[in-house]
N, C-alpha and C positions, 0 to 999 in steps of 0.2 A: 504493500500500500504506500502511495506517495504521501508525503507530509501534508496533513490537512488540519487546520484549526477550525473548530465549530464553536460558535458563540450562541448560546441560548438566551434570547432577550434582545429587544430593540431599543434599549435605553441609553443614557449618557455613559454608563459604565462600559458597555460593550463598544460604543463608538470610540471612547477614549482608549480602549485596548487596541482597536484596529489602528488608530493613529500611532500608538507606540510601536506596534509591530512594523508598520510601513516606514517608520523612520530609518530602519536599517535593513529590512527584508522586503523586497518588492515583488517577490515571486511566490512565496508560500501560499497555498490554496486556502482562502478564508470563506467560510459560510456563516451567515447570520440568520437566525430563525426567530421570527416575531409572530406572536399569536394574534396580532391586530391586522386589519386589512389595509392600514395606511403605512406609508413609509415612516420610519422612526421620527417622532415629533417631541417638542418641548412640553412636558407635562406642567412645568411651572406656569405656563401661560394660561392654563385652564382656569385658575382662580384669580390670577393677577389681572387678567383681561377678559373676564367672562363675557362681557358685552362688546368686546372689540371684534376684530376680524379673526375668527377662529376657523377659517377654512384649513383643510389638511395641508394645503400647499404653502400656507403662510406661516406655519409654526414648525416647519421641518428643522430637525437638528442639523442636517446637512442637505444640500441640494441633491436632487435625484442623480445627477450626473457624477456626483462625488463617488458613489458606489462603483460606477463603471470605471472611473479614473483610477480608483484604488483597488480594482479587481476584487470586489466583494460580491459574492453570490448571495443575494438577499432573498430569503424565502418568507414572504408575508402571508398572513392568514393561515399559518401552520402552527400546530401545537405539538410540543414534545410530550409524549405520554410515558416514556420510560427510557432509561439508559442501561444498555447491556455493557456493563463494565468489563466483563471478561472478553467480549468480542470487539470492544472499542466502537460501539455503535449507538447512535441515538435513534429511537423509534418515534415516528410521527403519527399523528392521528389518522392520516390517510393510508397508513400501512407502509409508507416508504421508510427506508433505513439509510442512514448516512454514516460512513466510517469516519473516525477521527484519529489523529495522532495526539492532539492536545484538545482539551475541551474546556470552555469557560462557561460557568453558570452565572448568568447575569439576568436572570428572569424577573428581577424586581420584587414588588410586593403588591398586595391588594389592600383596599381599605377594610379595616376591621368592622364587622357588623355587630353592634352591641346587642346584648340579650334583652331587648325591649319587646314586650308583648305588642303585637300588631305592626311590627316594623316592615312587614311585607305588604302593607296596605298601599293603595294607589296614592300618588303624590308624595311619596317618600323617596328621596334621592341621596346619592353620594356622588362625589366627583373624583374620578380616578382616570377615566378614559375620555377621549375626545367626544364620543357619542353621549357620554353622561352630560357634558356641558351643553351639547346641542339639545338634548331632551329638556333640560331645565330652561333654556332660552325659549323653547317652543311653547311652554305652558305657563311661564311665570307671569305674564301680563294679565292672565285671567284670574290670578289669585290675589287675595286681599291682605292676609297676614302670614308671614313666613317666619319659621323658627329654625335657627341654626343650632344643632346639638354639637357642642364642642367648641371651646374657646381657644384653640391653638391657632397657629399661623393660617392654615388653610381655611378654617372656619371664619376667622376674622376677615380674611381677604374676600371670602364669599359674601359675608355680611355687608362689607363696604361696597362691593360691586352691585349688590341688590339694592342697597340704600340709594346709591347714586343713580340707579335706574328708576327711582321713584317708588320703591316698594316699602311697605311697613315691615320692619324686621326686628326680631328679638333673638337673643343669644342665651342658651342654657349651658352652663359649665358645671361639671360635677365637683371640681376643686373649689377651694375657698378664694381663689383669685385667678385672673387671666394669665396665661402663659407662665405657670409656676416654675417651670424648669429653666426659663430664660430671663425672668424678671424677679426682682426682689419685691417686697410688699409695697413699698412706696411707689415704685415704677408701675406696678399693676394698678394701684389706686389712680395714678395719673392717667394711665391708658383708659381705664374704665370711665373716668369722668369725661375724657375727650370723646369717647365713643357715644356715651349717653347724651352728649351735646348735639349729636346728630339724630336725636329722637330714636335711638336704638336702645331698647330695654335690655339690661344685662342681669340675668338671674344666676347668682353664684350658689355653690353647694346645692345644685339642683340636679338630682339624679332622676332621670326620666324612667319610669317603670312601665308605662303603658301609653300607647298611641290610641286616641279615642276616635270614634266614628265607625260606621258600618264597613263600607268598602273604601270610602275616601276619608281623608283626615279631617277631623274637626277640632283637635286639640291634643294635649298630652297631660298626663297626671304623674305626680311625683310623690315624695314622702309626705305622709299625713294627709293624703288626698289633695294636695295643692295642684291646681290646674292652670294651664296656659292655653289660651285659645289660639288656633292657627289652622290654616287650610293647606299648608305645604311645609314640608320638612326637608332640610338638607343636613345630613349627619357627617361629621368628620371626627372619628373616635380613635385615631391612630392607624397603624399599618401592621400587616402580618406578611412575612416573606412567602413567596410562591415556591413551595418545596414539595408539592404533592408528587411530582414525577420522580423524586429520588427516594421515596419512602420504602421501596422494596429493593434498595441497592445498598452496598456496603459504605456508601458515602455518609459520614457522620454528620448529624444535625441535632440541634436542640430547638430553639425557636427559629433559628436560621441555619444556613450551611456553615459549619465550623471550619475556620481557616487559620493558618499561621501567618506570620508577618511577611510571607512571600505570596500570599493569597492562594496557597496550596491547600487543597482539601485532604482528607484522610486517604484518598485514593490517588496513586501515582498518575500523572498526566492530566489530572482534572483540577481545575482552579475555579475560584468564585470571586465575584466583586459586586459592589453596589448594595442595594436594599435587601438582597437575598442573603447577605453575609452576616454571620455572627462572629465577632472578633473580640476577644477578651470579655466574653459574656454579654456583649452589647450589640444592638442593631442600630445603626446610625440613622438611616432614612434621610440623609442630607446630601445635597447636590455636590458640594465641593469634595466630600469624602468619597462619593461614588466615582468622581473623575480620577482622583489619585489612586484609588484601589484598582480601577480599570487600567490605568497606566502601568502600575506595578505588575498586574497579572499579564498584560501584554508583553512587557519586557521579559518576564520570567518564562513565558511560554516559548520564546525563541532563544532561551539560554543566556540571558544577559545578567542574571543573578542580582536582582534589585530587591531591596528590603522596603516594605511599605512603612513609612513613618507616620505615626498618628497625627491626624489633622485636627487642629483645634476647632470645635464646632462653632459655626457662625450663623446667626439668625438675623434677618433684616425684614422690616415691614414698612412699606410705603403706602399708607392709607390713612383715612380720617384726618387728612390735612397735616399729617406729621410724618417724620422719618424716625425709625427706631432701629437700633443696633444693639445686639447682645452677643458676647463672645466669651468663651472660656469658662472658668470657674466663677460663678456669680452667687455662690452659697457662702454667706457671711460666717456660717458656723465652721467652714473649712478654710478660712483665711485668718490671718493674724490681725489685719485691720483694713479699712477702706477709706477712700477720700471721696467726699460727696459735695456736689454743687447743685443747688436747686433754685430755680428762678421763681419769682413771685407770681408769674402769669400762669403757673400750674400747667404749663405746656412744655417746659424744658427741664431736663434732669440728666445729670452725669454722675457716674460712680465708677471708680477704679478700685479693683480688689487686689490686695497685696498679700503674698504668702512667702515666708523666708526672704523678705526684702525684695521680691521679684513681682512684677506685674503679671497677674495670672488671669484676670478677667475684667470685663467692662460692660456697662450698660449706658447707652446714650439715647435720650428721647429729645427730639428737636433738631438741632443742627448736627447732622452726622457727617458733614464734609470732612471732618478731621478723624473720622473713624479709621481710615487707613493707617494713621499714625499709631493708634491704639492696637490695631491688628498686628502691625509689625512688632510692637513692644511685647505683646502677649506671645506671639510665635517665637520670638527670640529670647523670651524670659528676661527681659531687660530689668536691670536693677532700678528701683525707684530713685535711688541716689543719683543715677546717671540720666534720669528722664527729666526733660524740661516741661514742668507742669503748666507753664504759661502757654504752651501750645494747645492745651485742652481747656483749662479753666480760665474763665474771664474775670469780670469785675465782681461777681457775686461772691459772697462769703463761702469759703470752703470749709467743710466740716470733716473732722477726723473721727471715725467711729471704730472702736475696738471691740 
């Protein structure tokens, strides 16, 4: 068998792997298998620009001719059902088999469906695929009250897009604050106040137990019988890796496919990258991490011996008339102290987290133009003694919190 690399999945991790391979190897046979009927596209655009131009041609990760130029055999609308590890074959849903010398699992993830009674009712949606966004756009104008279940980035972006489209929107979040993994208590308070300034009601500590209505949605109920009226729901309750096709193989998995720092799985010649990966007990689900993991896997599949270095997670939000940036360790209980600047307008907030005298995390709400400076400092573990604070903090009083 001639050398052949097969990539399962049509996302940014797989694309990044192809780019890494083609940097030094222009001849090895590459096949990419995607279970969607479109050329690989940018999923981030689905919630960031829900009511913009979401044609399949306008949100492509790469132009169609890119695949021909880079000699990539793209198999769209195909599903991998199983991997025959012994024979080095992937089995497709139409019965076809493809041999591989190296295999990359980049099959991504799907949106988690929370265990809510009635979640199968009509007018309940989630956004993961292009057609999900199309379906929402088609029906939303006929609805009066929309509820977003989940106060993470995707849920907030969806709420903002719907609000700007003139819809009446509310948000139900199970945690005690919005974006608890990315924001401290004060930043979450500021964000909530800004959101509610757009007449978007935010319900915190709201666990939805039941979706009301016969066939179509009329509302939801939560703890102690508390009810919220709505006629459409969009839920965003986290992701789960797509690993069904490896469950009867020797490839080790837990929540995701387990890999080492070279993106190698437990089976020789098989690698993984992106949202399907579990590394160090964690699943990232982040764009910048998927890119770097894809690159590392690509290099290693052609023998370049590259070690994936952990990427510091970055979260950005541009909505509700503000810009928000969060990066690194923003847990004050795991830091020695922090520096805070808060403006009186309740729309600006900056906090830098320091541990062992090094900058390890930051939160910025408002002017994020200087966030690249903080990003560099966090990535390089810059000493706070060597950092020019005047580049970040302005005239407002800076608070030191230990």
